[in-house]
C-alpha positions in Angstrom: 37.5 28.2 -56.9 40.7 26.1 -56.8 41.8 22.8 -58.4 44.1 20.2 -57.0 47.0 19.0 -59.1 48.5 15.7 -58.2 52.0 14.6 -59.2 53.1 11.0 -58.8 56.8 10.6 -58.1 58.8 7.4 -57.5 61.9 7.3 -55.4 64.6 4.7 -55.1 63.6 1.0 -54.7 63.3 -0.8 -51.4 66.1 -3.2 -50.9 66.0 -6.4 -48.7 68.6 -8.9 -47.7 67.9 -12.4 -46.7 69.2 -14.4 -43.8 68.4 -18.1 -43.4 66.2 -18.8 -40.4 66.9 -22.1 -38.5 63.4 -22.6 -37.0 59.8 -21.8 -37.8 58.0 -21.6 -41.1 59.8 -22.0 -44.5 61.7 -18.9 -45.4 63.4 -17.6 -48.6 66.8 -19.0 -49.4 67.2 -16.3 -52.1 68.0 -12.7 -51.7 64.8 -10.7 -52.3 64.7 -7.0 -53.1 61.5 -5.1 -53.7 60.2 -1.6 -54.5 56.8 0.1 -54.6 55.2 1.2 -57.8 52.3 3.5 -58.4 50.2 2.9 -61.5 47.2 4.8 -63.0 48.7 8.3 -62.7 50.1 9.4 -66.0 51.4 12.9 -65.6 49.5 15.5 -63.6 46.2 14.6 -61.9 43.8 17.5 -61.5 41.3 17.4 -58.7 39.0 20.1 -57.4 38.0 20.3 -53.7 36.2 17.2 -52.6 37.1 15.1 -55.7 39.1 11.9 -55.6 41.5 9.9 -57.7 42.2 6.2 -57.2 45.6 4.7 -58.2 47.1 1.3 -57.9 50.0 0.5 -55.5 52.0 -2.7 -55.9 55.3 -4.2 -54.9 57.8 -5.1 -57.6 60.8 -7.4 -57.5 64.0 -5.5 -58.2 65.7 -8.1 -60.4 68.7 -5.9 -61.1 69.7 -5.6 -57.4 68.6 -9.1 -56.3 66.5 -12.0 -57.2 62.8 -12.9 -56.7 61.8 -14.7 -53.6 61.3 -18.5 -53.6 58.5 -18.1 -51.1 54.9 -16.9 -51.4 54.9 -13.5 -49.6 52.4 -11.0 -48.4 53.3 -7.3 -48.0 51.7 -4.3 -46.5 52.3 -0.6 -47.0 52.4 2.4 -44.7 52.8 6.2 -44.8 56.1 7.6 -43.3 55.5 11.2 -42.3 59.1 11.7 -41.3 60.2 11.2 -44.9 58.7 14.6 -45.8 61.4 16.6 -44.0 64.1 14.3 -45.6 62.7 14.9 -49.0 62.5 18.6 -48.6 66.1 18.8 -47.4 67.3 16.8 -50.3 65.3 18.6 -53.0 65.0 22.2 -51.6 61.2 22.0 -51.5 58.7 23.0 -48.9 56.0 20.3 -49.0 53.7 19.6 -46.1 52.5 16.2 -45.0 49.1 15.1 -46.4 46.3 15.5 -43.8 44.8 12.2 -42.8 41.5 13.1 -44.5 43.3 13.3 -47.9 44.3 9.6 -48.4 42.9 6.1 -47.9 44.7 2.8 -48.6 41.5 0.6 -48.7 42.7 -3.0 -48.2 46.3 -2.4 -47.2 47.7 -5.8 -48.4 49.3 -7.3 -51.5 50.5 -10.8 -52.4 53.7 -11.7 -54.2 53.6 -15.2 -55.8 56.6 -17.5 -55.6 59.2 -16.4 -58.1 56.9 -13.5 -59.0 58.2 -10.1 -60.2 55.0 -8.1 -59.5 52.5 -8.3 -56.6 48.8 -7.9 -56.7 47.6 -4.3 -56.3 46.0 -2.3 -53.5 44.0 0.9 -54.1 45.4 4.2 -52.9 42.7 6.9 -53.0 43.8 10.6 -52.8 41.1 13.2 -52.1 41.2 17.0 -52.2 40.0 17.2 -48.6 41.4 19.2 -45.7 43.9 21.0 -47.9 44.7 24.7 -47.6 45.0 27.0 -50.6 48.5 27.9 -51.6 50.1 24.9 -49.9 51.8 21.9 -51.4 51.5 18.4 -49.9 53.6 15.3 -50.0 52.5 11.7 -49.2 55.5 9.3 -48.7 54.6 5.6 -49.0 56.8 2.6 -48.2 56.5 -1.1 -47.6 55.7 -1.8 -43.9 56.4 -5.5 -43.6 56.8 -8.7 -45.4 55.1 -11.9 -44.2 56.5 -15.3 -45.3 60.1 -14.7 -44.5 62.1 -12.7 -41.9 65.0 -12.4 -44.3 64.6 -8.8 -45.4 65.7 -5.3 -44.5 64.5 -2.0 -45.7 67.1 0.1 -47.4 67.7 3.7 -46.4 65.6 6.4 -48.1 63.5 4.1 -50.3 60.0 5.7 -50.5 57.4 6.4 -53.2 55.8 9.8 -53.2 52.4 11.4 -54.2 52.5 15.1 -54.5 49.5 17.6 -54.5 49.1 21.2 -55.1 46.2 23.6 -55.8 45.5 25.5 -59.0 42.5 27.4 -60.3 39.3 25.7 -61.6 37.6 26.7 -64.8 33.9 26.8 -63.7 32.7 26.6 -67.4 34.2 23.1 -67.7 33.1 21.8 -64.3 34.8 19.4 -62.0 32.6 16.4 -62.2 30.7 17.1 -59.0 26.9 17.3 -58.7 27.3 21.1 -58.2 29.7 21.5 -61.1 29.3 18.6 -63.6 31.7 18.3 -66.5 30.3 20.2 -69.5 30.1 18.4 -72.8 29.8 20.6 -75.8 31.9 19.0 -78.5 32.8 15.5 -79.8 36.2 16.0 -78.2 34.5 16.5 -74.8 32.6 13.2 -75.4 35.9 11.4 -76.1 37.4 12.7 -72.9 34.8 11.1 -70.7 36.7 7.9 -70.5 39.6 9.8 -68.8 37.4 11.5 -66.2 35.4 8.5 -64.8 36.4 7.1 -61.5 35.7 3.5 -60.3 32.8 3.4 -57.8 32.6 7.2 -57.5 29.8 9.0 -59.2 31.0 11.5 -61.8 28.5 14.0 -63.2 28.3 15.0 -66.9 26.0 17.5 -68.5 25.6 18.4 -72.2 26.0 22.0 -73.0 25.0 21.8 -76.7 23.8 19.4 -79.4 26.7 17.3 -80.6 27.2 15.7 -84.0 29.3 12.5 -83.7 29.6 11.7 -87.4 33.4 12.1 -87.4 33.9 10.0 -84.3 34.9 6.6 -85.4 36.0 3.6 -83.2 33.9 4.7 -80.2 34.9 2.7 -77.1 32.2 2.6 -74.4 33.9 3.7 -71.2 32.2 1.1 -69.0 32.4 -2.0 -71.2 34.8 -4.1 -69.1 34.6 -5.9 -65.8 34.0 -4.9 -63.0 31.7 -2.3 -64.7 32.3 0.1 -61.8 32.3 3.5 -63.6 29.4 5.2 -62.0 27.9 8.3 -63.8 25.1 10.8 -63.9 24.7 11.8 -67.5 22.4 14.8 -68.0 21.5 15.5 -71.6 19.8 18.8 -70.6 17.4 18.3 -73.5 20.2 18.1 -76.1 20.7 15.7 -79.0 23.5 13.4 -79.9 23.4 13.0 -83.7 25.1 10.4 -85.9 26.5 8.3 -83.1 27.8 4.9 -84.3 29.5 2.1 -82.6 30.6 -1.5 -83.5 33.0 -2.0 -80.5 33.6 -5.7 -79.6 32.2 -5.4 -76.1 28.6 -4.3 -75.6 28.5 -1.9 -78.6 26.6 1.2 -77.4 27.2 4.6 -75.9 27.9 3.5 -72.3 28.7 -0.2 -72.7 27.1 -1.0 -69.3 25.1 1.8 -67.7 25.9 2.1 -64.0 24.2 5.2 -62.7 21.7 7.5 -64.4 21.1 8.8 -67.9 18.3 11.4 -68.5 16.9 14.1 -70.7 18.9 13.2 -73.9 18.0 12.4 -77.5 19.9 10.2 -79.9 19.2 10.6 -83.7 20.5 8.7 -86.7 22.4 6.3 -84.4 23.8 3.0 -85.8 24.9 0.1 -83.6 26.4 -3.0 -85.1 27.4 -6.0 -83.0 30.0 -8.1 -84.8 31.3 -10.3 -82.0 28.1 -11.7 -80.3 27.4 -9.1 -77.6 24.2 -7.7 -76.2 23.7 -4.2 -77.6 21.5 -1.2 -77.9 22.0 2.5 -78.7 22.3 3.6 -75.1 23.9 0.5 -73.5 24.3 -3.2 -73.9 23.2 -3.5 -70.3 21.1 -1.0 -68.3 22.3 -2.0 -64.9 23.6 -5.4 -63.9 24.0 -7.3 -60.7 24.6 -4.8 -57.8 25.1 -2.0 -60.3 21.8 -0.1 -60.3 20.8 2.0 -63.3 18.0 4.4 -64.3 17.0 5.9 -67.6 14.4 8.7 -67.8 13.3 10.9 -70.6 15.7 9.3 -73.1 14.6 9.0 -76.7 16.5 7.2 -79.5 16.2 6.9 -83.2 18.3 4.7 -85.5 19.3 1.2 -86.4 20.6 -1.7 -84.3 21.9 -4.9 -85.7 22.7 -7.8 -83.4 24.7 -10.9 -84.1 24.9 -14.2 -82.3 24.2 -12.9 -78.7 20.8 -12.8 -77.1 19.6 -9.4 -75.9 19.3 -6.8 -78.6 17.1 -3.7 -78.4 16.7 -0.2 -79.7 17.8 1.4 -76.5 19.2 -1.5 -74.3 20.2 -5.1 -74.9 19.4 -6.2 -71.3 17.7 -4.4 -68.4 18.7 -5.7 -64.9 18.6 -4.0 -61.5 17.2 -0.9 -63.3 14.2 1.4 -63.9 13.4 2.7 -67.3 10.7 5.4 -67.6 9.4 8.0 -70.0 11.6 6.7 -72.9 11.1 6.0 -76.6 12.8 4.1 -79.4 12.0 4.6 -83.1 14.3 2.0 -84.5 15.0 -0.7 -87.0 16.1 -3.6 -84.8 17.2 -7.0 -86.1 19.3 -9.9 -85.0 20.3 -13.4 -85.8 20.0 -14.3 -82.1 17.0 -14.5 -79.8 15.4 -12.0 -77.4 15.0 -9.0 -79.7 12.9 -5.9 -78.8 12.0 -2.5 -80.0 13.1 -1.0 -76.6 15.2 -3.7 -75.0 16.1 -7.4 -75.6 15.2 -9.0 -72.2 14.6 -8.1 -68.6 16.2 -9.7 -65.6 15.3 -9.3 -61.9 14.8 -6.7 -60.6 13.7 -4.4 -63.3 10.8 -2.1 -64.2 9.8 -0.3 -67.4 6.9 2.2 -67.5 5.5 4.9 -69.7 7.5 4.1 -72.8 6.7 3.7 -76.5 8.3 2.2 -79.6 7.9 2.4 -83.4 9.8 1.1 -86.4 10.5 -2.6 -87.0 11.7 -5.6 -84.9 12.9 -8.9 -86.4 14.7 -12.0 -85.0 14.5 -15.8 -85.0 12.6 -16.2 -81.7 11.3 -14.3 -78.6 10.7 -11.0 -80.3 8.4 -8.2 -79.2 7.5 -4.5 -79.9 8.8 -3.5 -76.5 10.9 -6.4 -75.5 12.0 -9.9 -76.5 11.1 -11.3 -73.1 11.0 -11.3 -69.3 13.2 -14.2 -68.2 13.1 -14.0 -64.4 10.6 -13.3 -61.7 8.8 -10.1 -60.5 9.7 -7.9 -63.5 7.2 -5.5 -65.0 6.1 -3.4 -68.0 3.5 -0.8 -67.3 1.7 1.8 -69.4 3.7 1.3 -72.6 2.7 1.1 -76.2 4.2 -0.1 -79.5 3.7 0.9 -83.1 6.5 -1.4 -84.3 6.1 -4.1 -86.9 7.1 -7.4 -85.4 8.3 -10.5 -87.3 9.8 -13.8 -86.0 9.3 -17.5 -86.0 8.3 -18.3 -82.4 7.1 -16.4 -79.3 6.1 -13.2 -81.0 4.3 -10.4 -79.3 3.1 -6.9 -80.0 4.5 -5.9 -76.5 6.6 -8.9 -75.3 7.8 -12.1 -76.9 8.6 -14.8 -74.3 7.6 -14.3 -70.7 8.0 -17.7 -69.1 11.5 -17.6 -67.5 13.0 -18.9 -70.8 11.5 -22.2 -70.0 9.4 -24.9 -71.7 5.9 -24.3 -70.4 5.3 -27.4 -68.3 2.0 -27.1 -66.3 0.6 -24.0 -64.8 1.7 -25.0 -61.3 5.3 -25.5 -62.3 6.0 -22.1 -63.8 5.3 -19.1 -61.5 7.3 -16.1 -62.8 4.9 -13.6 -61.4 5.9 -11.0 -64.0 3.5 -8.2 -64.9 2.3 -6.6 -68.1 -0.2 -3.9 -67.1 -2.2 -1.3 -69.1 -0.1 -1.8 -72.2 -1.4 -1.2 -75.7 -0.4 -3.2 -78.9 -1.0 -0.7 -81.7 1.6 -2.4 -84.0 1.6 -2.1 -87.7 1.6 -5.9 -87.7 2.5 -8.9 -85.6 3.4 -11.9 -87.8 4.9 -15.3 -87.6 7.0 -16.2 -90.6 5.9 -19.0 -92.9 6.9 -22.3 -91.4 10.1 -23.8 -92.7 9.8 -27.5 -93.7 10.7 -29.8 -90.9 10.7 -27.1 -88.1 8.3 -25.8 -85.6 9.3 -22.2 -86.3 5.8 -21.0 -86.7 3.7 -20.7 -83.5 2.9 -18.9 -80.3 1.9 -15.4 -81.4 0.1 -12.9 -79.2 -1.1 -9.4 -79.6 0.4 -8.5 -76.2 2.6 -11.5 -75.3 3.5 -14.5 -77.5 4.4 -17.0 -74.9 3.5 -16.3 -71.3 3.1 -18.5 -68.2 -0.4 -18.8 -66.8 1.0 -17.5 -63.6 1.8 -14.0 -64.8 -0.1 -10.8 -64.0 -1.7 -9.8 -67.4 -4.0 -6.9 -66.7 -6.0 -4.3 -68.6 -4.0 -4.6 -71.8 -5.5 -3.5 -75.2 -4.8 -4.1 -78.8 -5.6 -2.2 -82.0 -9.0 -3.4 -83.2 -7.8 -4.0 -86.8 -4.4 -5.4 -85.9 -2.7 -7.1 -88.8 -2.1 -10.4 -87.0 -0.8 -13.8 -88.2 -0.3 -17.1 -86.3 0.3 -20.0 -88.6 -1.1 -22.7 -86.4 -4.7 -21.6 -86.3 -4.7 -23.2 -82.8 -5.0 -19.9 -80.9 -6.9 -17.3 -82.9 -6.8 -13.7 -81.7 -9.6 -13.1 -79.1 -10.5 -11.0 -76.1 -9.1 -12.4 -72.9 -9.9 -11.4 -69.3 -7.3 -10.2 -66.8 -5.1 -12.8 -65.3 -3.0 -12.9 -62.1 -0.7 -15.5 -60.5 -3.6 -16.5 -58.3 -6.3 -16.3 -61.0 -4.3 -17.6 -63.9 -4.8 -17.3 -67.7 -6.0 -20.3 -69.7 -6.0 -23.1 -67.2 -7.7 -26.0 -69.0 -7.6 -24.1 -72.3 -4.0 -23.2 -73.2 -2.1 -25.6 -71.0 0.3 -27.1 -71.0 2.4 -25.6 -73.9 1.4 -22.2 -75.4 0.0 -19.2 -73.6 -0.5 -16.4 -76.1 -2.1 -13.3 -74.5 -4.1 -10.9 -76.7 -5.7 -8.6 -74.2 -8.9 -7.0 -75.4 -9.6 -5.2 -78.7 -10.0 -1.4 -78.4 -13.4 0.0 -79.5 -13.6 0.3 -83.3 -12.7 3.8 -84.5 -10.9 4.8 -81.3 -7.5 6.5 -81.3 -4.5 5.2 -79.4 -4.6 8.4 -77.2 -8.2 7.7 -76.4 -7.5 4.2 -75.3 -4.5 5.2 -73.2 -6.6 7.9 -71.5 -9.3 5.4 -70.8 -6.8 3.2 -69.0 -5.9 6.0 -66.7 -2.4 6.8 -68.0 -1.0 9.8 -66.2 -1.8 13.2 -67.7 1.3 14.6 -66.0 3.4 12.3 -68.2 1.4 12.0 -71.4 -0.1 14.5 -73.8 -3.3 12.9 -75.3 -4.1 15.8 -77.7 -2.9 13.9 -80.8 -3.7 10.4 -82.2 -0.7 8.9 -80.4 0.2 9.7 -76.8 3.3 11.9 -76.5 5.5 12.5 -73.6 5.1 16.0 -72.2 7.7 18.2 -73.7 8.6 15.7 -76.4 7.4 14.9 -79.9 4.8 12.3 -80.6 5.7 9.4 -82.9 5.0 10.1 -86.6 2.2 8.4 -88.5 2.9 4.7 -88.9 5.0 4.3 -92.1 4.6 1.4 -94.5 7.3 -1.1 -93.4 8.4 -4.1 -95.3 9.8 -6.6 -92.8 13.2 -8.0 -93.6 13.8 -11.7 -93.7 30.7 -9.9 -71.5 28.8 -9.9 -68.4 27.6 -13.3 -67.2 24.6 -14.0 -69.4 21.8 -16.3 -68.6 22.1 -19.8 -70.1 19.5 -19.7 -72.8 17.2 -22.7 -72.9 18.0 -24.9 -75.9 14.5 -26.3 -76.2 13.3 -24.1 -79.1 16.5 -23.8 -81.0 
């Protein structure tokens, strides 16, 4: 198999002269000279057949051979095939012209501001497509025209060049394609991922061994900055990432923002610390975001996550949006000084779905705290067939599964709030679910539910169960723990009983003496996903959670505007 190696070469600048036009639109009175510049190609770019590289192309003002224009200008680029022969004659080379299938300008237009020295950029995509082995190719690029003035002329021989040639591929390292993913076997391989990702193009990674990250400090998630366009498929192949730690300023986590898929991987002894007020989790601060779909499957994390002043903190993810999370687990200590804190994720935005997951450990925060999640804040989200063993402690909206499930809103009346979210066949087997003792002069002490602490009447709350001897504490004594029937958006919970302010949901107590596995099996959880042979359900092929330990509870994306009512 062959690789493609790309060289980026720049020739002489383009030179323009200005002549004053008597009629028509305003034109430049200054002499303007410009040249093209290619950015994002430092040294040789290696591409295997079918792979692509995107670089930036912009126009620059040549201030040494002229001055900037006094007009606002637009410029376009073009390819000049005849320049290949000229280049070969001048340099003694034998390049051939790029085939048309090997390059794409995208939006072929840039803008130069008045008195500017650098234009906006356009994307030039080069692809190893339609190339012949053993041949070298040259792509000459120049400025086609300038709009905003007629006072310009193109100097002779001024062209920027992209050069490609083929070399051999090492199949053991892969090429980032689905057929040959990049193989990650060392911490150094992990660090190189940021150099291999490509905007809006899926790059495939696969772990080839367990990797200890203890000596990797200052981890920078490779998709932690706008526009969050690095699309990946990360296959752990059953391996473990040990001792991963991150305190990066933007979405501290492994990915930053997960765009794409992560599957079949374990994290152990992970430590995530948010110091600048960012959503965070071991795997990603955001699992998906608007128009950037993500999926996580068979991912298991163990460690500690500490949030700061930003909402959305979870063992695995801070926020889930436009995503599906399935067959995952989090055994974590999760704490935050902000709201929406969960054992698996902080909060869920539309559209999102979580199913067949479990958590253990401890979860603590000020408000909106739950064993699986801190809350569901928009419509038509769902949590299905999940259980939690976590201890949960907070001051308001506290749930064994979910904390606040009413669109981050003050309750109002049942007809005003219709989030239509779903919590179905979930089991609260928590070590405890407790409200902290009320602080003098505050209302930091109420709305605690075995399943959900604060939920709209118009949610779908179906077939959920709780541990029969659940250690449960609500300091109001207004809503004692009790069995509740199923509720739907058309047959709502608690109308005339809980309205208009608090809607705790406790589900039903499991039969005394039953195990968690027995309860899950009775609810019809899939035997293809779950192993019910032990006291706790385990994912097929994975370990079950350990016996519940004695736990002493401790005391950059557009985010939703958190309701101030409860602060």
